C-alpha positions as semicolon CSV with decimal commas, in nm:
position;residue;x (nm);y (nm);z (nm)
1;P;10,381;3,995;12,016
2;D;10,764;4,025;12,035
3;P;10,960;3,782;12,240
4;I;11,038;3,874;12,591
5;N;11,318;4,131;12,622
6;E;11,299;4,206;12,246
7;E;11,001;4,471;12,275
8;T;11,234;4,757;12,164
9;A;11,487;4,568;11,934
10;P;11,549;4,746;11,603
11;N;11,296;4,530;11,430
12;A;11,031;4,513;11,719
13;R;10,669;4,550;11,636
14;V;10,651;4,890;11,821
15;W;10,900;5,049;11,571
16;R;10,701;4,925;11,271
17;M;10,379;5,059;11,425
18;C;10,536;5,389;11,498
19;A;10,686;5,406;11,150
20;D;10,336;5,354;11,002
21;E;10,176;5,616;11,218
22;F;10,464;5,854;11,117
23;A;10,404;5,786;10,757
24;I;10,035;5,876;10,788
25;F;10,110;6,193;10,981
26;D;10,388;6,297;10,741
27;A;10,166;6,231;10,423
28;D;9,889;6,464;10,559
29;L;10,153;6,721;10,662
30;S;10,323;6,720;10,330
31;E;10,004;6,723;10,125
32;D;9,858;7,037;10,302
33;N;10,200;7,215;10,258
34;R;10,248;7,099;9,893
35;D;9,904;7,216;9,803
36;T;9,948;7,560;9,949
37;V;10,308;7,609;9,798
38;D;10,194;7,477;9,460
39;V;9,924;7,732;9,436
40;L;10,144;8,018;9,559
41;L;10,419;7,927;9,308
42;V;10,182;7,947;9,012
43;F;10,018;8,262;9,132
44;A;10,343;8,437;9,223
45;G;10,489;8,343;8,880
46;L;10,181;8,478;8,685
47;F;10,151;8,785;8,905
48;S;10,529;8,873;8,880
49;A;10,486;8,856;8,480
50;V;10,190;9,098;8,515
51;V;10,366;9,345;8,749
52;T;10,675;9,333;8,526
53;S;10,479;9,431;8,216
54;F;10,329;9,717;8,400
55;L;10,677;9,829;8,529
56;V;10,815;9,826;8,170
57;L;10,534;10,066;8,073
58;V;10,569;10,305;8,364
59;S;10,957;10,300;8,431
60;A;11,007;10,484;8,105
61;Q;10,830;10,785;8,270
62;L;11,129;10,811;8,508
63;Q;11,363;10,932;8,216
64;P;11,336;11,227;7,989
65;D;11,156;11,160;7,656
66;Y;11,457;11,210;7,425
67;T;11,247;11,153;7,122
68;Q;11,028;11,462;7,218
69;L;11,352;11,664;7,281
70;S;11,501;11,569;6,956
71;S;11,184;11,664;6,775
72;S;11,156;11,996;6,947
73;I;11,528;12,069;6,861
74;I;11,479;11,975;6,493
75;Y;11,163;12,185;6,483
76;E;11,367;12,488;6,624
77;L;11,638;12,431;6,349
78;L;11,376;12,426;6,077
79;V;11,225;12,749;6,212
80;V;11,576;12,919;6,220
81;Q;11,642;12,795;5,863
82;R;11,313;12,954;5,748
83;A;11,384;13,272;5,922
84;I;11,731;13,281;5,764
85;G;11,572;13,200;5,418
86;N;11,303;13,472;5,455
87;G;11,547;13,726;5,596
88;S;11,355;13,758;5,913
89;S;11,484;13,791;6,268
90;V;11,613;13,464;6,410
91;D;11,547;13,594;6,774
92;L;11,172;13,560;6,716
93;S;11,186;13,180;6,663
94;P;11,070;12,946;6,938
95;V;11,309;12,806;7,178
96;S;11,315;12,446;7,258
97;P;11,389;12,328;7,628
98;S;11,761;12,302;7,684
99;P;11,891;11,943;7,739
100;A;12,109;12,080;8,013
101;I;11,798;12,136;8,218
102;P;11,769;11,848;8,461
103;F;11,469;11,622;8,415
104;V;11,246;11,573;8,720
105;P;10,987;11,300;8,703
106;S;10,645;11,334;8,834
107;Q;10,590;11,237;9,210
108;S;10,311;11,011;9,115
109;Y;10,535;10,813;8,873
110;I;10,795;10,782;9,145
111;W;10,546;10,647;9,388
112;V;10,397;10,412;9,137
113;N;10,734;10,277;9,045
114;G;10,832;10,234;9,401
115;L;10,508;10,052;9,488
116;W;10,539;9,820;9,187
117;Y;10,898;9,734;9,243
118;T;10,822;9,662;9,607
119;S;10,518;9,444;9,487
120;L;10,738;9,263;9,229
121;S;11,018;9,201;9,508
122;L;10,754;9,056;9,757
123;S;10,611;8,834;9,476
124;L;10,964;8,701;9,379
125;I;11,043;8,640;9,750
126;T;10,735;8,445;9,788
127;A;10,813;8,241;9,481
128;L;11,179;8,174;9,606
129;V;11,064;8,091;9,969
130;A;10,809;7,863;9,827
131;S;11,037;7,673;9,603
132;L;11,280;7,631;9,895
133;V;10,988;7,495;10,111
134;K;10,893;7,254;9,829
135;Q;11,244;7,119;9,815
136;W;11,261;7,105;10,197
137;M;10,934;6,893;10,199
138;H;11,074;6,670;9,911
139;Q;11,370;6,601;10,138
140;Y;11,161;6,558;10,449
141;M;10,953;6,303;10,268
142;A;11,239;6,106;10,107
143;A;11,245;5,742;10,184
144;T;11,493;5,604;10,441
145;S;11,639;5,274;10,467
146;G;11,734;5,057;10,768
147;T;11,558;4,901;11,058
148;P;11,218;5,037;11,160
149;R;11,382;5,184;11,470
150;D;11,643;5,363;11,241
151;R;11,357;5,492;11,018
152;C;11,168;5,629;11,319
153;M;11,477;5,802;11,451
154;I;11,553;5,963;11,123
155;R;11,208;6,065;11,086
156;Q;11,196;6,218;11,427
157;Y;11,519;6,411;11,350
158;R;11,372;6,541;11,047
159;Y;11,052;6,643;11,212
160;D;11,246;6,827;11,496
161;G;11,417;7,015;11,216
162;Y;11,081;7,097;11,074
163;E;10,971;7,223;11,395
164;K;11,289;7,412;11,475
165;W;11,286;7,603;11,151
166;G;10,916;7,690;11,179
167;V;10,827;7,553;10,829
168;S;10,457;7,563;10,918
169;L;10,495;7,931;11,003
170;I;10,686;7,996;10,691
171;V;10,409;7,830;10,474
172;G;10,149;8,033;10,671
173;T;10,344;8,360;10,612
174;L;10,369;8,306;10,231
175;P;10,005;8,402;10,160
176;V;10,039;8,703;10,370
177;L;10,348;8,820;10,164
178;M;10,146;8,757;9,848
179;H;9,852;8,950;9,970
180;L;10,084;9,242;10,065
181;S;10,227;9,225;9,712
182;L;9,871;9,236;9,559
183;G;9,777;9,519;9,793
184;L;10,082;9,741;9,678
185;F;10,018;9,672;9,324
186;F;9,667;9,784;9,341
187;I;9,756;10,089;9,537
188;G;10,023;10,175;9,265
189;L;9,749;10,097;8,990
190;T;9,516;10,333;9,178
191;V;9,779;10,626;9,194
192;Y;9,872;10,560;8,833
193;L;9,499;10,574;8,700
194;I;9,426;10,885;8,906
195;Q;9,711;11,074;8,749
196;L;9,611;10,994;8,395
């Protein structure tokens, strides 16, 4: 026991016991959050790479195919040259589409791109917030120096910030964002496969 009138001194036994209990509580809290965040970071990174590869494939459908347009113009020139060489009428040769006609992409490609870009955005937001939570938890668990009372006060200050910012709620929301991202991707994939 502590000497009389020293029960709440900076090095009193009560502060050491409190610091020990806080350390156990914080270790459990940090481990739960760290496991969730680590899994989400890996999954969000891999999923973002997959969505990006699909977007590269489908985004090209939002622009006119200039290769096809060039091919049809070259074919038309060849037909005109043959008509001139044969002495036949140039007016009977096929006409390629004019490059001045505005290109209008398919509605399904517009929807697929919109869904996949939204999915990619949600996945990247999940990764960003997960990395921020990971950094915050690292700072939360950083060792402090000083007397046991000082360490307890600093820990309580950090925990109050943890509660005020709703870190548990943020960590709990991250899987929801990832599931929403997955859902949008699969809806877009369904639309893409239906229109093939």
